[in-house]
SEFIZA-3560 file (N, C-alpha, C; in Angstrom, 3 decimals):
REM SEFIZA-3560
<numar><xx>65.512</xx><yy>42.351</yy><zz>64.291</zz><atom>N</atom></numar>
<numar><xx>66.284</xx><yy>43.686</yy><zz>64.209</zz><atom>CA</atom></numar>
<numar><xx>65.504</xx><yy>44.777</yy><zz>64.500</zz><atom>C</atom></numar>
<numar><xx>65.967</xx><yy>45.597</yy><zz>65.198</zz><atom>N</atom></numar>
<numar><xx>64.887</xx><yy>46.874</yy><zz>65.657</zz><atom>CA</atom></numar>
<numar><xx>65.751</xx><yy>47.965</yy><zz>64.611</zz><atom>C</atom></numar>
<numar><xx>64.570</xx><yy>48.619</yy><zz>63.990</zz><atom>N</atom></numar>
<numar><xx>65.051</xx><yy>49.704</yy><zz>63.019</zz><atom>CA</atom></numar>
<numar><xx>65.245</xx><yy>51.002</yy><zz>63.736</zz><atom>C</atom></numar>
<numar><xx>66.148</xx><yy>51.670</yy><zz>63.183</zz><atom>N</atom></numar>
<numar><xx>66.721</xx><yy>52.979</yy><zz>63.893</zz><atom>CA</atom></numar>
<numar><xx>67.046</xx><yy>53.911</yy><zz>62.770</zz><atom>C</atom></numar>
<numar><xx>67.622</xx><yy>54.935</yy><zz>63.118</zz><atom>N</atom></numar>
<numar><xx>68.184</xx><yy>55.958</yy><zz>62.407</zz><atom>CA</atom></numar>
<numar><xx>69.698</xx><yy>56.180</yy><zz>62.861</zz><atom>C</atom></numar>
<numar><xx>70.413</xx><yy>56.414</yy><zz>61.944</zz><atom>N</atom></numar>
<numar><xx>71.683</xx><yy>57.001</yy><zz>62.524</zz><atom>CA</atom></numar>
<numar><xx>71.767</xx><yy>58.474</yy><zz>62.789</zz><atom>C</atom></numar>
<numar><xx>70.671</xx><yy>58.971</yy><zz>62.528</zz><atom>N</atom></numar>
<numar><xx>70.504</xx><yy>60.246</yy><zz>63.018</zz><atom>CA</atom></numar>
<numar><xx>69.970</xx><yy>60.338</yy><zz>64.679</zz><atom>C</atom></numar>
<numar><xx>70.760</xx><yy>60.534</yy><zz>65.243</zz><atom>N</atom></numar>
<numar><xx>70.283</xx><yy>60.265</yy><zz>66.779</zz><atom>CA</atom></numar>
<numar><xx>70.964</xx><yy>61.365</yy><zz>67.778</zz><atom>C</atom></numar>
<numar><xx>71.865</xx><yy>62.165</yy><zz>67.182</zz><atom>N</atom></numar>
<numar><xx>72.391</xx><yy>63.427</yy><zz>67.852</zz><atom>CA</atom></numar>
<numar><xx>72.516</xx><yy>64.291</yy><zz>66.906</zz><atom>C</atom></numar>
<numar><xx>71.949</xx><yy>65.582</yy><zz>67.231</zz><atom>N</atom></numar>
<numar><xx>71.792</xx><yy>66.879</yy><zz>66.534</zz><atom>CA</atom></numar>
<numar><xx>72.510</xx><yy>67.991</yy><zz>67.455</zz><atom>C</atom></numar>
<numar><xx>72.610</xx><yy>69.027</yy><zz>66.403</zz><atom>N</atom></numar>
<numar><xx>73.117</xx><yy>70.343</yy><zz>66.715</zz><atom>CA</atom></numar>
<numar><xx>72.204</xx><yy>71.127</yy><zz>66.478</zz><atom>C</atom></numar>
<numar><xx>71.759</xx><yy>71.933</yy><zz>67.588</zz><atom>N</atom></numar>
<numar><xx>70.683</xx><yy>72.884</yy><zz>67.589</zz><atom>CA</atom></numar>
<numar><xx>71.364</xx><yy>74.156</yy><zz>67.423</zz><atom>C</atom></numar>
<numar><xx>71.552</xx><yy>74.444</yy><zz>65.976</zz><atom>N</atom></numar>
<numar><xx>72.274</xx><yy>75.579</yy><zz>65.753</zz><atom>CA</atom></numar>
<numar><xx>71.371</xx><yy>77.174</yy><zz>65.955</zz><atom>C</atom></numar>
<numar><xx>70.174</xx><yy>77.065</yy><zz>66.231</zz><atom>N</atom></numar>
<numar><xx>69.285</xx><yy>78.186</yy><zz>66.086</zz><atom>CA</atom></numar>
<numar><xx>69.601</xx><yy>79.178</yy><zz>67.326</zz><atom>C</atom></numar>
<numar><xx>70.190</xx><yy>78.672</yy><zz>68.409</zz><atom>N</atom></numar>
<numar><xx>70.538</xx><yy>79.248</yy><zz>69.555</zz><atom>CA</atom></numar>
<numar><xx>72.054</xx><yy>79.729</yy><zz>69.589</zz><atom>C</atom></numar>
<numar><xx>72.695</xx><yy>79.434</yy><zz>68.555</zz><atom>N</atom></numar>
<numar><xx>74.129</xx><yy>79.891</yy><zz>68.393</zz><atom>CA</atom></numar>
<numar><xx>74.221</xx><yy>81.266</yy><zz>67.889</zz><atom>C</atom></numar>
<numar><xx>74.769</xx><yy>82.137</yy><zz>68.331</zz><atom>N</atom></numar>
<numar><xx>75.000</xx><yy>83.601</yy><zz>68.078</zz><atom>CA</atom></numar>
<numar><xx>75.111</xx><yy>83.952</yy><zz>66.480</zz><atom>C</atom></numar>
<numar><xx>76.090</xx><yy>83.157</yy><zz>65.802</zz><atom>N</atom></numar>
<numar><xx>76.271</xx><yy>83.467</yy><zz>64.615</zz><atom>CA</atom></numar>
<numar><xx>75.224</xx><yy>82.934</yy><zz>63.381</zz><atom>C</atom></numar>
<numar><xx>74.248</xx><yy>82.139</yy><zz>64.065</zz><atom>N</atom></numar>
<numar><xx>73.211</xx><yy>81.598</yy><zz>63.319</zz><atom>CA</atom></numar>
<numar><xx>71.866</xx><yy>82.338</yy><zz>63.663</zz><atom>C</atom></numar>
<numar><xx>71.870</xx><yy>83.180</yy><zz>64.853</zz><atom>N</atom></numar>
<numar><xx>70.589</xx><yy>83.808</yy><zz>65.354</zz><atom>CA</atom></numar>
<numar><xx>69.569</xx><yy>84.705</yy><zz>64.221</zz><atom>C</atom></numar>
<numar><xx>70.278</xx><yy>85.539</yy><zz>63.536</zz><atom>N</atom></numar>
<numar><xx>69.594</xx><yy>86.175</yy><zz>62.622</zz><atom>CA</atom></numar>
<numar><xx>69.035</xx><yy>85.603</yy><zz>61.577</zz><atom>C</atom></numar>
<numar><xx>69.116</xx><yy>84.035</yy><zz>61.447</zz><atom>N</atom></numar>
<numar><xx>68.098</xx><yy>83.278</yy><zz>60.482</zz><atom>CA</atom></numar>
<numar><xx>66.919</xx><yy>83.198</yy><zz>61.002</zz><atom>C</atom></numar>
<numar><xx>66.626</xx><yy>83.715</yy><zz>62.232</zz><atom>N</atom></numar>
<numar><xx>65.528</xx><yy>83.302</yy><zz>62.749</zz><atom>CA</atom></numar>
<numar><xx>64.452</xx><yy>84.484</yy><zz>62.893</zz><atom>C</atom></numar>
<numar><xx>64.562</xx><yy>85.385</yy><zz>62.003</zz><atom>N</atom></numar>
<numar><xx>63.875</xx><yy>86.694</yy><zz>61.894</zz><atom>CA</atom></numar>
<numar><xx>64.600</xx><yy>87.746</yy><zz>60.931</zz><atom>C</atom></numar>
<numar><xx>64.003</xx><yy>88.923</yy><zz>60.784</zz><atom>N</atom></numar>
<numar><xx>64.549</xx><yy>89.865</yy><zz>60.324</zz><atom>CA</atom></numar>
<numar><xx>65.188</xx><yy>90.844</yy><zz>60.823</zz><atom>C</atom></numar>
<numar><xx>66.226</xx><yy>91.363</yy><zz>60.459</zz><atom>N</atom></numar>
<numar><xx>66.993</xx><yy>92.537</yy><zz>61.248</zz><atom>CA</atom></numar>
<numar><xx>66.389</xx><yy>93.949</yy><zz>60.818</zz><atom>C</atom></numar>
<numar><xx>66.815</xx><yy>95.088</yy><zz>61.380</zz><atom>N</atom></numar>
<numar><xx>66.317</xx><yy>96.337</yy><zz>61.210</zz><atom>CA</atom></numar>
<numar><xx>66.534</xx><yy>96.768</yy><zz>59.865</zz><atom>C</atom></numar>
<numar><xx>67.778</xx><yy>96.401</yy><zz>59.485</zz><atom>N</atom></numar>
<numar><xx>68.218</xx><yy>96.608</yy><zz>58.031</zz><atom>CA</atom></numar>
<numar><xx>67.483</xx><yy>95.900</yy><zz>56.790</zz><atom>C</atom></numar>
<numar><xx>67.002</xx><yy>94.650</yy><zz>57.231</zz><atom>N</atom></numar>
<numar><xx>66.148</xx><yy>93.973</yy><zz>56.296</zz><atom>CA</atom></numar>
<numar><xx>64.890</xx><yy>94.593</yy><zz>56.277</zz><atom>C</atom></numar>
<numar><xx>64.310</xx><yy>94.875</yy><zz>57.279</zz><atom>N</atom></numar>
<numar><xx>63.067</xx><yy>95.547</yy><zz>57.075</zz><atom>CA</atom></numar>
<numar><xx>63.052</xx><yy>96.979</yy><zz>56.604</zz><atom>C</atom></numar>
<numar><xx>64.029</xx><yy>97.789</yy><zz>56.863</zz><atom>N</atom></numar>
<numar><xx>63.968</xx><yy>98.883</yy><zz>56.052</zz><atom>CA</atom></numar>
<numar><xx>64.173</xx><yy>98.831</yy><zz>54.607</zz><atom>C</atom></numar>
<numar><xx>64.831</xx><yy>97.870</yy><zz>54.206</zz><atom>N</atom></numar>
<numar><xx>65.170</xx><yy>97.777</yy><zz>52.787</zz><atom>CA</atom></numar>
<numar><xx>63.932</xx><yy>97.059</yy><zz>52.199</zz><atom>C</atom></numar>
<numar><xx>63.094</xx><yy>96.028</yy><zz>52.778</zz><atom>N</atom></numar>
<numar><xx>61.731</xx><yy>95.692</yy><zz>52.543</zz><atom>CA</atom></numar>
<numar><xx>61.013</xx><yy>96.794</yy><zz>52.063</zz><atom>C</atom></numar>
<numar><xx>60.758</xx><yy>97.678</yy><zz>53.164</zz><atom>N</atom></numar>
<numar><xx>59.824</xx><yy>98.657</yy><zz>52.985</zz><atom>CA</atom></numar>
<numar><xx>60.191</xx><yy>99.705</yy><zz>52.117</zz><atom>C</atom></numar>
<numar><xx>61.575</xx><yy>100.045</yy><zz>51.951</zz><atom>N</atom></numar>
<numar><xx>61.704</xx><yy>100.834</yy><zz>50.896</zz><atom>CA</atom></numar>
<numar><xx>61.299</xx><yy>100.489</yy><zz>49.561</zz><atom>C</atom></numar>
<numar><xx>61.828</xx><yy>98.927</yy><zz>49.195</zz><atom>N</atom></numar>
<numar><xx>61.098</xx><yy>98.163</yy><zz>48.011</zz><atom>CA</atom></numar>
<numar><xx>59.521</xx><yy>98.510</yy><zz>48.019</zz><atom>C</atom></numar>
<numar><xx>58.770</xx><yy>97.958</yy><zz>48.832</zz><atom>N</atom></numar>
<numar><xx>57.430</xx><yy>98.076</yy><zz>48.805</zz><atom>CA</atom></numar>
<numar><xx>56.735</xx><yy>99.454</yy><zz>48.585</zz><atom>C</atom></numar>
<numar><xx>57.350</xx><yy>100.260</yy><zz>49.270</zz><atom>N</atom></numar>
<numar><xx>56.637</xx><yy>101.714</yy><zz>48.946</zz><atom>CA</atom></numar>
<numar><xx>56.921</xx><yy>102.002</yy><zz>47.307</zz><atom>C</atom></numar>
<numar><xx>57.996</xx><yy>101.723</yy><zz>47.129</zz><atom>N</atom></numar>
<numar><xx>58.588</xx><yy>102.269</yy><zz>45.748</zz><atom>CA</atom></numar>
<numar><xx>57.711</xx><yy>101.451</yy><zz>44.841</zz><atom>C</atom></numar>
<numar><xx>57.832</xx><yy>99.958</yy><zz>44.746</zz><atom>N</atom></numar>
<numar><xx>57.173</xx><yy>99.082</yy><zz>43.610</zz><atom>CA</atom></numar>
<numar><xx>55.644</xx><yy>99.163</yy><zz>43.868</zz><atom>C</atom></numar>
<numar><xx>54.911</xx><yy>99.274</yy><zz>44.900</zz><atom>N</atom></numar>
<numar><xx>53.614</xx><yy>99.410</yy><zz>45.007</zz><atom>CA</atom></numar>
<numar><xx>52.909</xx><yy>100.907</yy><zz>45.141</zz><atom>C</atom></numar>
<numar><xx>53.872</xx><yy>101.914</yy><zz>45.036</zz><atom>N</atom></numar>
<numar><xx>53.379</xx><yy>103.236</yy><zz>44.791</zz><atom>CA</atom></numar>
<numar><xx>52.726</xx><yy>103.659</yy><zz>46.038</zz><atom>C</atom></numar>
<numar><xx>53.155</xx><yy>103.281</yy><zz>47.095</zz><atom>N</atom></numar>
<numar><xx>52.329</xx><yy>103.701</yy><zz>48.579</zz><atom>CA</atom></numar>
<numar><xx>52.577</xx><yy>104.983</yy><zz>49.080</zz><atom>C</atom></numar>
<numar><xx>51.877</xx><yy>105.698</yy><zz>49.587</zz><atom>N</atom></numar>
<numar><xx>51.844</xx><yy>107.134</yy><zz>49.856</zz><atom>CA</atom></numar>
<numar><xx>53.219</xx><yy>107.031</yy><zz>50.977</zz><atom>C</atom></numar>
<numar><xx>54.258</xx><yy>107.825</yy><zz>50.588</zz><atom>N</atom></numar>
<numar><xx>55.425</xx><yy>107.815</yy><zz>51.840</zz><atom>CA</atom></numar>
<numar><xx>55.089</xx><yy>108.417</yy><zz>52.840</zz><atom>C</atom></numar>
<numar><xx>53.955</xx><yy>109.268</yy><zz>53.062</zz><atom>N</atom></numar>
<numar><xx>53.618</xx><yy>109.830</yy><zz>54.350</zz><atom>CA</atom></numar>
<numar><xx>53.155</xx><yy>109.007</yy><zz>55.317</zz><atom>C</atom></numar>
<numar><xx>52.817</xx><yy>107.661</yy><zz>54.819</zz><atom>N</atom></numar>
<numar><xx>52.397</xx><yy>106.636</yy><zz>55.900</zz><atom>CA</atom></numar>
<numar><xx>53.657</xx><yy>105.994</yy><zz>56.421</zz><atom>C</atom></numar>
<numar><xx>54.746</xx><yy>106.002</yy><zz>55.864</zz><atom>N</atom></numar>
<numar><xx>55.913</xx><yy>105.321</yy><zz>56.233</zz><atom>CA</atom></numar>
<numar><xx>56.150</xx><yy>105.266</yy><zz>57.850</zz><atom>C</atom></numar>
<numar><xx>56.168</xx><yy>106.767</yy><zz>58.433</zz><atom>N</atom></numar>
<numar><xx>56.442</xx><yy>106.749</yy><zz>59.897</zz><atom>CA</atom></numar>
<numar><xx>55.556</xx><yy>106.058</yy><zz>60.648</zz><atom>C</atom></numar>
<numar><xx>54.379</xx><yy>105.922</yy><zz>60.407</zz><atom>N</atom></numar>
<numar><xx>53.039</xx><yy>105.265</yy><zz>61.100</zz><atom>CA</atom></numar>
<numar><xx>53.574</xx><yy>103.856</yy><zz>60.977</zz><atom>C</atom></numar>
<numar><xx>53.698</xx><yy>103.132</yy><zz>59.658</zz><atom>N</atom></numar>
<numar><xx>53.999</xx><yy>101.898</yy><zz>59.571</zz><atom>CA</atom></numar>
<numar><xx>55.397</xx><yy>101.353</yy><zz>60.294</zz><atom>C</atom></numar>
<numar><xx>56.306</xx><yy>102.282</yy><zz>60.095</zz><atom>N</atom></numar>
<numar><xx>57.654</xx><yy>101.886</yy><zz>60.954</zz><atom>CA</atom></numar>
<numar><xx>57.168</xx><yy>101.673</yy><zz>62.303</zz><atom>C</atom></numar>
<numar><xx>56.704</xx><yy>102.672</yy><zz>63.031</zz><atom>N</atom></numar>
<numar><xx>56.410</xx><yy>102.562</yy><zz>64.351</zz><atom>CA</atom></numar>
<numar><xx>55.185</xx><yy>101.370</yy><zz>64.830</zz><atom>C</atom></numar>
<numar><xx>54.511</xx><yy>100.867</yy><zz>63.978</zz><atom>N</atom></numar>
<numar><xx>53.689</xx><yy>100.011</yy><zz>64.397</zz><atom>CA</atom></numar>
<numar><xx>54.356</xx><yy>98.722</yy><zz>64.197</zz><atom>C</atom></numar>
<numar><xx>55.118</xx><yy>98.429</yy><zz>63.110</zz><atom>N</atom></numar>
<numar><xx>55.803</xx><yy>97.278</yy><zz>63.109</zz><atom>CA</atom></numar>
<numar><xx>56.925</xx><yy>97.146</yy><zz>63.858</zz><atom>C</atom></numar>
<numar><xx>57.451</xx><yy>98.092</yy><zz>64.463</zz><atom>N</atom></numar>
<numar><xx>58.603</xx><yy>98.033</yy><zz>65.543</zz><atom>CA</atom></numar>
<numar><xx>57.905</xx><yy>97.471</yy><zz>66.728</zz><atom>C</atom></numar>
<numar><xx>56.755</xx><yy>98.278</yy><zz>67.105</zz><atom>N</atom></numar>
<numar><xx>56.051</xx><yy>97.950</yy><zz>68.358</zz><atom>CA</atom></numar>
<numar><xx>55.463</xx><yy>96.612</yy><zz>68.245</zz><atom>C</atom></numar>
<numar><xx>54.755</xx><yy>95.902</yy><zz>67.369</zz><atom>N</atom></numar>
<numar><xx>54.382</xx><yy>94.695</yy><zz>67.248</zz><atom>CA</atom></numar>
<numar><xx>55.241</xx><yy>93.476</yy><zz>67.029</zz><atom>C</atom></numar>
<numar><xx>56.159</xx><yy>93.784</yy><zz>66.057</zz><atom>N</atom></numar>
<numar><xx>57.016</xx><yy>92.486</yy><zz>65.463</zz><atom>CA</atom></numar>
<numar><xx>58.248</xx><yy>92.522</yy><zz>65.737</zz><atom>C</atom></numar>
<numar><xx>59.066</xx><yy>93.377</yy><zz>66.495</zz><atom>N</atom></numar>
<numar><xx>60.505</xx><yy>93.588</yy><zz>66.883</zz><atom>CA</atom></numar>
<numar><xx>60.468</xx><yy>93.250</yy><zz>68.189</zz><atom>C</atom></numar>
<numar><xx>61.366</xx><yy>92.917</yy><zz>68.557</zz><atom>N</atom></numar>
<numar><xx>62.045</xx><yy>92.504</yy><zz>70.067</zz><atom>CA</atom></numar>
<numar><xx>62.668</xx><yy>91.031</yy><zz>70.442</zz><atom>C</atom></numar>
<numar><xx>62.784</xx><yy>90.349</yy><zz>69.484</zz><atom>N</atom></numar>
<numar><xx>63.111</xx><yy>88.948</yy><zz>69.609</zz><atom>CA</atom></numar>
<numar><xx>64.549</xx><yy>88.814</yy><zz>69.729</zz><atom>C</atom></numar>
<numar><xx>65.135</xx><yy>88.036</yy><zz>70.702</zz><atom>N</atom></numar>
<numar><xx>66.397</xx><yy>87.889</yy><zz>70.893</zz><atom>CA</atom></numar>
<numar><xx>66.473</xx><yy>86.450</yy><zz>71.444</zz><atom>C</atom></numar>
<numar><xx>67.349</xx><yy>85.540</yy><zz>70.910</zz><atom>N</atom></numar>
<numar><xx>67.729</xx><yy>84.584</yy><zz>71.236</zz><atom>CA</atom></numar>
<numar><xx>68.800</xx><yy>83.756</yy><zz>71.878</zz><atom>C</atom></numar>
<numar><xx>69.624</xx><yy>84.757</yy><zz>71.985</zz><atom>N</atom></numar>
<numar><xx>71.200</xx><yy>84.636</yy><zz>72.683</zz><atom>CA</atom></numar>
<numar><xx>71.319</xx><yy>85.759</yy><zz>73.722</zz><atom>C</atom></numar>
<numar><xx>72.000</xx><yy>85.454</yy><zz>74.676</zz><atom>N</atom></numar>
<numar><xx>72.539</xx><yy>86.487</yy><zz>75.442</zz><atom>CA</atom></numar>
<numar><xx>73.506</xx><yy>87.658</yy><zz>74.755</zz><atom>C</atom></numar>
<numar><xx>74.163</xx><yy>86.822</yy><zz>73.716</zz><atom>N</atom></numar>
<numar><xx>74.958</xx><yy>87.777</yy><zz>73.033</zz><atom>CA</atom></numar>
<numar><xx>74.435</xx><yy>88.720</yy><zz>71.799</zz><atom>C</atom></numar>
<numar><xx>73.205</xx><yy>88.562</yy><zz>71.742</zz><atom>N</atom></numar>
<numar><xx>72.537</xx><yy>89.184</yy><zz>70.713</zz><atom>CA</atom></numar>
<numar><xx>73.030</xx><yy>90.600</yy><zz>70.218</zz><atom>C</atom></numar>
<numar><xx>73.245</xx><yy>91.160</yy><zz>69.206</zz><atom>N</atom></numar>
<numar><xx>73.824</xx><yy>92.345</yy><zz>68.853</zz><atom>CA</atom></numar>
<numar><xx>72.570</xx><yy>93.348</yy><zz>68.546</zz><atom>C</atom></numar>
<numar><xx>71.536</xx><yy>92.853</yy><zz>68.065</zz><atom>N</atom></numar>
<numar><xx>70.202</xx><yy>93.622</yy><zz>67.919</zz><atom>CA</atom></numar>
<numar><xx>69.055</xx><yy>92.697</yy><zz>67.824</zz><atom>C</atom></numar>
<numar><xx>67.863</xx><yy>93.044</yy><zz>68.206</zz><atom>N</atom></numar>
<numar><xx>66.614</xx><yy>91.958</yy><zz>68.271</zz><atom>CA</atom></numar>
<numar><xx>66.040</xx><yy>91.984</yy><zz>66.979</zz><atom>C</atom></numar>
<numar><xx>65.589</xx><yy>91.031</yy><zz>66.555</zz><atom>N</atom></numar>
<numar><xx>64.913</xx><yy>90.526</yy><zz>65.245</zz><atom>CA</atom></numar>
<numar><xx>63.389</xx><yy>90.736</yy><zz>65.231</zz><atom>C</atom></numar>
<numar><xx>62.841</xx><yy>91.126</yy><zz>64.038</zz><atom>N</atom></numar>
<numar><xx>61.655</xx><yy>90.861</yy><zz>63.703</zz><atom>CA</atom></numar>
<numar><xx>60.965</xx><yy>89.537</yy><zz>63.707</zz><atom>C</atom></numar>
<numar><xx>59.712</xx><yy>89.247</yy><zz>63.846</zz><atom>N</atom></numar>
<numar><xx>59.149</xx><yy>88.116</yy><zz>64.093</zz><atom>CA</atom></numar>
<numar><xx>58.791</xx><yy>87.773</yy><zz>62.522</zz><atom>C</atom></numar>
<numar><xx>59.426</xx><yy>86.910</yy><zz>61.911</zz><atom>N</atom></numar>
<numar><xx>59.232</xx><yy>86.758</yy><zz>60.266</zz><atom>CA</atom></numar>
<numar><xx>57.742</xx><yy>86.170</yy><zz>60.071</zz><atom>C</atom></numar>
<numar><xx>57.084</xx><yy>85.356</yy><zz>60.672</zz><atom>N</atom></numar>
<numar><xx>55.898</xx><yy>85.053</yy><zz>60.353</zz><atom>CA</atom></numar>
<numar><xx>54.648</xx><yy>86.211</yy><zz>60.358</zz><atom>C</atom></numar>
<numar><xx>54.543</xx><yy>86.802</yy><zz>61.323</zz><atom>N</atom></numar>
<numar><xx>53.671</xx><yy>87.853</yy><zz>61.505</zz><atom>CA</atom></numar>
<numar><xx>54.042</xx><yy>89.210</yy><zz>60.871</zz><atom>C</atom></numar>
<numar><xx>55.309</xx><yy>89.421</yy><zz>60.516</zz><atom>N</atom></numar>
<numar><xx>55.689</xx><yy>90.520</yy><zz>59.710</zz><atom>CA</atom></numar>
<numar><xx>55.514</xx><yy>90.376</yy><zz>58.159</zz><atom>C</atom></numar>
<numar><xx>55.659</xx><yy>89.138</yy><zz>57.622</zz><atom>N</atom></numar>
<numar><xx>55.341</xx><yy>88.644</yy><zz>56.335</zz><atom>CA</atom></numar>
<numar><xx>53.857</xx><yy>88.882</yy><zz>56.157</zz><atom>C</atom></numar>
<numar><xx>53.156</xx><yy>88.491</yy><zz>57.206</zz><atom>N</atom></numar>
<numar><xx>51.585</xx><yy>88.805</yy><zz>57.023</zz><atom>CA</atom></numar>
<numar><xx>51.308</xx><yy>89.970</yy><zz>56.658</zz><atom>C</atom></numar>
<numar><xx>51.823</xx><yy>90.853</yy><zz>57.830</zz><atom>N</atom></numar>
<numar><xx>51.512</xx><yy>92.446</yy><zz>57.708</zz><atom>CA</atom></numar>
<numar><xx>52.031</xx><yy>92.852</yy><zz>56.057</zz><atom>C</atom></numar>
<numar><xx>53.227</xx><yy>92.437</yy><zz>55.503</zz><atom>N</atom></numar>
<numar><xx>53.788</xx><yy>93.149</yy><zz>54.547</zz><atom>CA</atom></numar>
<numar><xx>53.074</xx><yy>92.639</yy><zz>53.333</zz><atom>C</atom></numar>
<numar><xx>52.424</xx><yy>91.487</yy><zz>53.298</zz><atom>N</atom></numar>
<numar><xx>51.574</xx><yy>90.828</yy><zz>52.246</zz><atom>CA</atom></numar>
<numar><xx>50.196</xx><yy>91.641</yy><zz>52.152</zz><atom>C</atom></numar>
<numar><xx>49.571</xx><yy>91.796</yy><zz>53.244</zz><atom>N</atom></numar>
<numar><xx>48.534</xx><yy>92.529</yy><zz>53.278</zz><atom>CA</atom></numar>
<numar><xx>48.694</xx><yy>93.832</yy><zz>52.830</zz><atom>C</atom></numar>
<numar><xx>49.768</xx><yy>94.650</yy><zz>53.350</zz><atom>N</atom></numar>
<numar><xx>50.052</xx><yy>95.898</yy><zz>52.843</zz><atom>CA</atom></numar>
<numar><xx>50.329</xx><yy>96.117</yy><zz>51.552</zz><atom>C</atom></numar>
<numar><xx>50.914</xx><yy>95.091</yy><zz>50.825</zz><atom>N</atom></numar>
<numar><xx>51.092</xx><yy>95.150</yy><zz>49.543</zz><atom>CA</atom></numar>
<numar><xx>50.107</xx><yy>95.034</yy><zz>48.612</zz><atom>C</atom></numar>
<numar><xx>49.082</xx><yy>93.931</yy><zz>49.027</zz><atom>N</atom></numar>
<numar><xx>47.695</xx><yy>93.752</yy><zz>48.445</zz><atom>CA</atom></numar>
<numar><xx>46.737</xx><yy>94.897</yy><zz>48.542</zz><atom>C</atom></numar>
<numar><xx>46.646</xx><yy>95.619</yy><zz>49.593</zz><atom>N</atom></numar>
<numar><xx>45.667</xx><yy>96.393</yy><zz>49.968</zz><atom>CA</atom></numar>
<numar><xx>46.148</xx><yy>97.888</yy><zz>49.957</zz><atom>C</atom></numar>
<numar><xx>47.219</xx><yy>98.005</yy><zz>50.306</zz><atom>N</atom></numar>
<numar><xx>47.934</xx><yy>99.577</yy><zz>50.463</zz><atom>CA</atom></numar>
<numar><xx>47.574</xx><yy>99.957</yy><zz>51.938</zz><atom>C</atom></numar>
<numar><xx>47.276</xx><yy>99.070</yy><zz>52.863</zz><atom>N</atom></numar>
<numar><xx>46.554</xx><yy>99.739</yy><zz>53.870</zz><atom>CA</atom></numar>
<numar><xx>47.247</xx><yy>98.758</yy><zz>55.245</zz><atom>C</atom></numar>
<numar><xx>47.011</xx><yy>99.464</yy><zz>56.364</zz><atom>N</atom></numar>
<numar><xx>47.481</xx><yy>98.482</yy><zz>57.662</zz><atom>CA</atom></numar>
<numar><xx>46.012</xx><yy>97.622</yy><zz>57.748</zz><atom>C</atom></numar>
<numar><xx>46.717</xx><yy>96.254</yy><zz>57.985</zz><atom>N</atom></numar>
<numar><xx>45.601</xx><yy>95.188</yy><zz>58.263</zz><atom>CA</atom></numar>
<numar><xx>45.093</xx><yy>95.627</yy><zz>59.606</zz><atom>C</atom></numar>
<numar><xx>43.620</xx><yy>95.229</yy><zz>59.675</zz><atom>N</atom></numar>
<numar><xx>42.785</xx><yy>95.643</yy><zz>60.869</zz><atom>CA</atom></numar>
<numar><xx>43.435</xx><yy>94.499</yy><zz>61.816</zz><atom>C</atom></numar>
<numar><xx>43.427</xx><yy>93.186</yy><zz>61.624</zz><atom>N</atom></numar>
<numar><xx>44.113</xx><yy>92.286</yy><zz>62.575</zz><atom>CA</atom></numar>
<numar><xx>45.598</xx><yy>92.354</yy><zz>62.389</zz><atom>C</atom></numar>
<numar><xx>46.424</xx><yy>92.723</yy><zz>63.297</zz><atom>N</atom></numar>
<numar><xx>47.983</xx><yy>92.799</yy><zz>63.049</zz><atom>CA</atom></numar>
<numar><xx>48.537</xx><yy>91.232</yy><zz>63.145</zz><atom>C</atom></numar>
<numar><xx>47.889</xx><yy>90.435</yy><zz>63.583</zz><atom>N</atom></numar>
<numar><xx>48.582</xx><yy>89.093</yy><zz>63.491</zz><atom>CA</atom></numar>
<numar><xx>47.380</xx><yy>88.319</yy><zz>62.777</zz><atom>C</atom></numar>
<numar><xx>47.982</xx><yy>87.137</yy><zz>61.701</zz><atom>N</atom></numar>
<numar><xx>47.299</xx><yy>86.441</yy><zz>61.024</zz><atom>CA</atom></numar>
<numar><xx>46.148</xx><yy>85.507</yy><zz>61.871</zz><atom>C</atom></numar>
<numar><xx>44.942</xx><yy>85.777</yy><zz>61.700</zz><atom>N</atom></numar>
<numar><xx>44.197</xx><yy>84.971</yy><zz>62.658</zz><atom>CA</atom></numar>
<numar><xx>44.263</xx><yy>83.458</yy><zz>62.636</zz><atom>C</atom></numar>
<numar><xx>45.047</xx><yy>82.965</yy><zz>61.323</zz><atom>N</atom></numar>
<numar><xx>45.201</xx><yy>81.616</yy><zz>61.289</zz><atom>CA</atom></numar>
<numar><xx>46.326</xx><yy>81.079</yy><zz>62.317</zz><atom>C</atom></numar>
<numar><xx>47.113</xx><yy>81.898</yy><zz>62.789</zz><atom>N</atom></numar>
<numar><xx>47.812</xx><yy>81.878</yy><zz>64.049</zz><atom>CA</atom></numar>
<numar><xx>47.023</xx><yy>81.604</yy><zz>65.407</zz><atom>C</atom></numar>
<numar><xx>46.138</xx><yy>81.944</yy><zz>65.573</zz><atom>N</atom></numar>
<numar><xx>45.401</xx><yy>81.894</yy><zz>66.728</zz><atom>CA</atom></numar>
<numar><xx>44.875</xx><yy>80.355</yy><zz>67.105</zz><atom>C</atom></numar>
<numar><xx>44.974</xx><yy>79.870</yy><zz>68.283</zz><atom>N</atom></numar>
<numar><xx>44.592</xx><yy>78.849</yy><zz>68.491</zz><atom>CA</atom></numar>
<numar><xx>43.436</xx><yy>78.585</yy><zz>68.672</zz><atom>C</atom></numar>
<numar><xx>42.598</xx><yy>79.573</yy><zz>69.164</zz><atom>N</atom></numar>
<numar><xx>41.347</xx><yy>79.690</yy><zz>69.424</zz><atom>CA</atom></numar>
<numar><xx>40.545</xx><yy>80.938</yy><zz>69.187</zz><atom>C</atom></numar>
<numar><xx>39.523</xx><yy>80.883</yy><zz>68.395</zz><atom>N</atom></numar>
<numar><xx>38.768</xx><yy>82.470</yy><zz>68.164</zz><atom>CA</atom></numar>
<numar><xx>38.737</xx><yy>83.058</yy><zz>69.075</zz><atom>C</atom></numar>
<numar><xx>38.628</xx><yy>82.781</yy><zz>70.319</zz><atom>N</atom></numar>
<numar><xx>37.929</xx><yy>83.375</yy><zz>71.449</zz><atom>CA</atom></numar>
<numar><xx>38.979</xx><yy>84.092</yy><zz>72.049</zz><atom>C</atom></numar>
<numar><xx>40.403</xx><yy>83.821</yy><zz>71.766</zz><atom>N</atom></numar>
<numar><xx>41.647</xx><yy>84.353</yy><zz>72.423</zz><atom>CA</atom></numar>
<numar><xx>41.530</xx><yy>85.539</yy><zz>72.512</zz><atom>C</atom></numar>
<numar><xx>41.270</xx><yy>86.245</yy><zz>71.276</zz><atom>N</atom></numar>
<numar><xx>41.424</xx><yy>87.787</yy><zz>71.092</zz><atom>CA</atom></numar>
<numar><xx>40.356</xx><yy>88.599</yy><zz>72.141</zz><atom>C</atom></numar>
//
């Protein structure tokens, strides 16, 4: 007898418009995260325009379907940035986690 799985046909929902937003953060979610971070970590609010601009330029712009209503922020690298920002209250020197690079000479 040949072993097998009953799971041989799947549905790829990540490219379905109603599930697209699960692949990243919306602008509203990023704004809410930053509001909480600035408040909870007592970060100087004068840095907010710079942070907003930087993360918009670096981490936003992902669209997975043609029907996308808005672009999404890359969750992996945005969370790297936010974790650093909470810990050190400054913008990280490397805007992408170096662990994500496949080759140290890539940059």
